[in-house]
C-alpha positions in Angstrom: -41.5 -164.3 63.2 -40.3 -162.6 66.4 -43.8 -161.6 67.3 -45.1 -165.2 66.9 -42.3 -166.5 69.1 -43.0 -163.9 71.7 -46.7 -164.7 71.5 -46.0 -168.4 71.9 -43.8 -167.7 74.9 -46.5 -165.5 76.6 -49.3 -167.9 75.9 -47.4 -170.9 77.3 -46.5 -168.9 80.5 -50.2 -167.7 80.9 -49.1 -164.1 80.6 -51.2 -162.8 77.8 -52.2 -159.8 79.9 -48.6 -158.6 79.5 -49.3 -158.1 75.8 -52.1 -155.6 76.3 -51.3 -152.0 75.7 -50.9 -150.3 79.1 -51.6 -146.9 77.6 -55.0 -147.9 76.1 -57.7 -147.6 78.7 -60.2 -149.6 76.7 -57.9 -152.5 76.3 -57.0 -152.4 80.0 -60.7 -152.1 80.9 -61.6 -155.1 78.7 -58.5 -157.2 79.4 -60.3 -160.5 79.7 -62.0 -160.1 76.3 -58.7 -159.1 74.7 -57.0 -162.2 76.2 -59.9 -164.3 75.0 -59.4 -162.9 71.4 -55.7 -163.7 71.6 -56.5 -167.2 72.6 -58.9 -167.5 69.7 -56.1 -166.3 67.4 -53.9 -169.0 68.8 -56.6 -171.6 68.2 -56.9 -170.3 64.6 -53.1 -170.5 64.1 -52.8 -174.2 64.9 -50.2 -175.9 62.7 -52.5 -178.9 62.2 -55.4 -177.4 60.3 -57.7 -180.1 61.6 -57.4 -178.6 65.1 -58.4 -175.1 63.9 -62.0 -173.9 64.7 -64.6 -173.2 62.0 -65.6 -169.6 61.6 -69.0 -170.5 63.2 -67.1 -171.8 66.3 -65.0 -168.6 66.4 -68.2 -166.5 66.4 -69.6 -168.7 69.2 -66.4 -168.1 71.3 -66.5 -164.4 70.7 -70.1 -164.3 71.7 -69.3 -166.1 74.9 -71.3 -169.3 74.1 -68.2 -171.6 73.8 -64.8 -171.6 75.4 -61.5 -171.8 73.6 -59.9 -175.2 73.5 -57.1 -175.6 76.1 -55.3 -178.6 74.5 -53.5 -176.5 71.8 -50.2 -176.7 70.0 -48.5 -173.4 70.3 -46.0 -174.0 67.5 -47.6 -171.8 64.8 -44.8 -171.8 62.2 -44.5 -174.1 59.3 -41.8 -176.7 59.7 -38.8 -175.7 57.6 -36.5 -177.9 55.6 -32.8 -177.6 56.4 -31.4 -174.4 55.1 -29.0 -174.5 52.2 -26.1 -172.1 52.3 -24.6 -170.3 49.3 -21.4 -168.5 49.7 -21.4 -164.8 48.7 -18.2 -163.0 49.6 -17.7 -165.3 52.6 -21.2 -164.6 53.8 -23.9 -167.3 53.8 -27.3 -166.7 52.5 -29.9 -169.1 54.0 -32.7 -170.2 51.8 -35.7 -171.9 53.4 -37.9 -174.0 51.3 -41.4 -174.8 52.3 -44.3 -176.3 50.4 -47.0 -173.7 49.8 -50.4 -174.6 51.3 -53.5 -174.3 49.2 -56.4 -172.2 50.6 -58.5 -175.3 51.1 -55.9 -176.7 53.4 -55.3 -173.5 55.2 -59.0 -172.9 56.0 -59.6 -176.5 56.9 -62.9 -178.4 56.5 -66.2 -176.6 56.1 
């Protein structure tokens, strides 16, 4: 969860280059391609599955034929229902309930 929040913050601030490993020469050399792949990942993580690209579109983007959408929602996490606390030795245990998504919904239309 922490990494997704960090990723959301960096993408909103247009600082995806900050996420590239500074000790990896290949990643530094191909920074633009790495950032493009991160943007594709953000596109694929859209909360609204209707906004996610098809795999053929992902391939076109990675081949350089199509650009990544810019009008994206960067909230990748499922909405959670209010947590219910249960007392255990004066400590609260928070349970989060979400409705599981079927594979057809996760992958979107074909």
